[in-house]
C-alpha positions as CSV (number, residue, x, y, z in Angstrom):
1,X,2.6,5.3,0.9
2,X,0.2,2.6,-0.2
3,X,0.0,-0.9,1.4
4,X,1.6,-2.6,-1.6
5,X,4.7,-0.4,-1.4
6,X,4.9,-0.9,2.4
7,X,4.9,-4.7,1.9
8,X,7.7,-4.4,-0.7
9,X,9.8,-2.4,1.6
10,X,9.1,-4.7,4.5
11,X,10.2,-7.7,2.3
12,X,13.4,-5.9,1.3
13,X,14.3,-5.1,4.9
14,X,13.7,-8.7,6.0
15,X,15.9,-10.0,3.2
16,X,18.6,-7.6,4.1
17,X,18.4,-8.6,7.8
18,X,18.5,-12.3,6.8
19,X,21.6,-11.7,4.7
20,X,23.4,-9.9,7.6
21,X,22.6,-12.7,10.0
22,X,23.8,-15.4,7.5
23,X,27.3,-13.7,7.2
24,X,27.7,-13.1,10.9
25,X,28.8,-15.2,13.8
26,X,26.6,-13.3,16.2
27,X,23.7,-15.1,18.0
28,X,20.2,-13.6,17.9
29,X,20.8,-12.1,21.4
30,X,24.1,-10.5,20.3
31,X,22.7,-9.3,16.9
32,X,20.4,-6.7,18.5
33,X,23.2,-4.7,20.1
34,X,24.8,-3.3,16.9
35,X,21.5,-3.0,15.2
36,X,19.9,-1.0,18.0
37,X,23.0,1.2,18.1
38,X,22.5,2.1,14.4
39,X,18.8,2.8,14.9
40,X,19.7,5.1,17.8
41,X,22.3,7.0,15.8
42,X,19.8,7.5,13.0
43,X,17.3,8.9,15.5
44,X,20.0,11.3,16.8
45,X,20.8,12.4,13.3
46,X,17.1,13.1,12.6
47,X,16.7,15.1,15.8
48,X,19.9,17.1,15.1
49,X,18.9,18.2,11.6
50,X,15.2,18.8,12.0
51,X,13.7,21.1,9.4
52,X,11.6,24.0,10.4
53,X,8.4,25.1,8.5
54,X,10.5,26.9,5.9
55,X,12.4,23.8,5.0
56,X,15.7,25.0,6.4
57,X,17.5,22.6,8.7
58,X,17.7,23.8,12.3
59,X,19.9,22.3,14.9
60,X,17.2,22.2,17.5
61,X,19.4,20.5,20.1
62,X,22.2,22.9,19.5
63,X,19.8,25.8,20.0
64,X,18.5,24.2,23.3
65,X,22.0,23.9,24.6
66,X,22.8,27.5,23.8
67,X,19.8,28.7,25.7
68,X,20.9,26.9,28.9
């Protein structure tokens, strides 16, 4: 990704965050809780459906639990 595209995405993300804050009664300290929860869920989803070298999704966590 080039720097111009990164700046465009950054601007879109900040605009979306501003729009969410405007329509919410949450304070800045309270706003982080649901947002960080969503980021964590996305991380878990990415870890659960990692793709191996062939491009097929592998449930790496599931495989680890089965080996225990």
